[in-house]
C-alpha positions as CSV (number, residue, x, y, z in Angstrom):
1,M,133.4,-9.8,-40.6
2,R,133.2,-6.1,-41.5
3,P,129.9,-4.3,-41.8
4,V,128.6,-3.6,-45.2
5,P,129.7,-0.1,-46.2
6,D,126.4,1.0,-47.6
7,G,122.7,0.5,-47.2
8,D,122.2,-1.3,-50.5
9,H,122.9,-4.9,-49.2
10,V,119.3,-5.6,-48.3
11,E,118.1,-4.1,-51.6
12,I,120.4,-6.5,-53.5
13,V,119.2,-9.5,-51.6
14,M,115.6,-8.5,-52.2
15,W,116.3,-8.0,-55.9
16,L,117.7,-11.5,-56.1
17,L,114.7,-12.9,-54.2
18,R,112.2,-11.3,-56.6
19,R,114.1,-12.6,-59.6
20,L,114.5,-16.1,-58.3
21,C,111.0,-16.5,-56.8
22,R,109.5,-15.9,-60.2
23,S,111.4,-18.6,-62.1
24,Y,112.3,-21.3,-59.5
25,K,110.5,-23.3,-56.9
26,Y,111.8,-23.6,-53.4
27,G,114.2,-26.5,-53.0
28,E,115.8,-26.1,-56.4
29,T,119.5,-25.2,-56.7
30,V,120.3,-22.3,-58.9
31,A,123.7,-21.5,-60.4
32,L,124.3,-17.8,-60.9
33,P,126.7,-17.0,-63.8
34,S,129.7,-14.8,-63.9
35,P,130.6,-12.4,-62.4
36,V,128.6,-13.8,-59.4
37,D,129.6,-17.5,-59.7
38,I,127.7,-18.8,-56.8
39,T,125.1,-21.6,-56.3
40,L,122.0,-20.8,-54.3
41,D,119.8,-23.3,-52.5
42,T,116.4,-21.7,-52.9
43,E,114.9,-23.7,-49.9
44,K,116.7,-21.3,-47.6
45,L,115.3,-18.2,-49.4
46,K,111.6,-19.0,-48.5
47,D,112.2,-17.6,-45.0
48,Y,112.8,-14.2,-46.5
49,A,110.1,-14.1,-49.1
50,G,106.9,-12.4,-48.0
């Protein structure tokens, strides 16, 4: 793996966490639409939420 070229990676993850934590409970699976096209398991995100 190559390192992320900028310092915005953490900010993007935190932005996603803030959006997801408002609408979904931990343990739910969330499908993010195009152009992201990934499925997130929100159970894993609770370790990062403060």
